N, C-alpha and C positions, 0 to 999 in steps of 0.2 A: 504494500500500500504506500509506504513512504517513498519507494523508488518511483512508483507511478506518479505520485504527486510532484516529485522533483522533475520528472520528464515533462509533465504538463507545464510547470513553471518555466523550464528551459525553452520549450517550444513557444510559449507566450513571449518570452524575452526575445527569441529570434524573430518572431512576427513583428514585434515593436521595432527592432533594429531594421528589418526589411522595410517596414512602412516609413521609417525615418529616411532611409536611402531613397525611396521612391519620392517622398515629399521634397527632398533636397534636389533631386534630379528634375522635377517638374516645376520648381519655383526658383528660377534663376534670375528673374527680373530684379534689377537693383531698385531698392526703395530707400528714400531718405526718411529717417526717423527724427522726430522733434521731441525732445524731453527737456524743455526749458531752453535748450539751444540745439541747433541742427547738428545731427550726426552724419558722418560720411555715408554715402549710398552703399548699401550692402545688399546681397540677395535676400529676398523675403525669408527664405529658409533659414538663413543665418540668424535673423532676428527672432524668428519663432522658436527655433531650437535653442538659442541662447536664453530666451525667456523660460523655456521648459526646464532647461538644466539649472538655471538660477533659482527657479521656484522649487525645484527638487531639493537643492542644497538648503534652502531656507526651511522647507518643510521638515527635512531630516534633522536640522539643528534645533528646530522648535520641538520636534518629537523626542529628541534625546534630552531635552530639558536644559540645554546649554544656557539659554537666556535666564531661566529661573535660577540656575546655579550662580550666574553672575550677580543677580539681584540678592541672593542669599549671602554670598560672600561679601558684598558691599554692606549689607545690614550687620553681618558679624564683625566686620572691620570697625564700623561705627560703634557698635556695642563695646568692642575691646578698647577703643579710645575712651569711651565713657568710664569703663572700669579702671583704666590707667589713671584718669583724672581723679576719680574717687579715691584710689589708693594713695595718690600723692597728697590729697587733702587730708586723709586719715593720718598719714605720716607727719604732716605739718601740725595737725592738732595734737598728736601724741608728743611732739617736741615741745609744744607750748604747755602741755599738761604736766610734763615731767617735773619742772621746777615747782609748780603749784602743789603737786603731791609731796615733794620733799619738804616744803614749808609746812604742810599740814601734818606730816609725820613728826617733824621737829617740834611743832607746837603741842601735839598730843603727848610726846615723850616728855616735854618740859612740864606739862600739866600733871603728870604722874609722879614726878619727884618732889 
């Protein structure tokens, strides 16, 4: 069953490749594309196949979660910066608190004698 399914997928892949070659062969007329600025004239098949391949790469990258991973890493980096800032603040407060604790311990010891 698994080998039959692989064969079907392989044949479908070959069919798509063959259709792409036929499309390229029959659409050789140069077309100027305008995307905010005019692009050099290329055969229509180049523009369509380029859009197909580009869309495929974008779809695969979205499907793999690459963009979500970037967003997560950015959020983690921001949280790590906040943690570092809080740790620095805690260290500063402990430095300021140490002399006050020593004074209070000295005054408690002086009151016992």
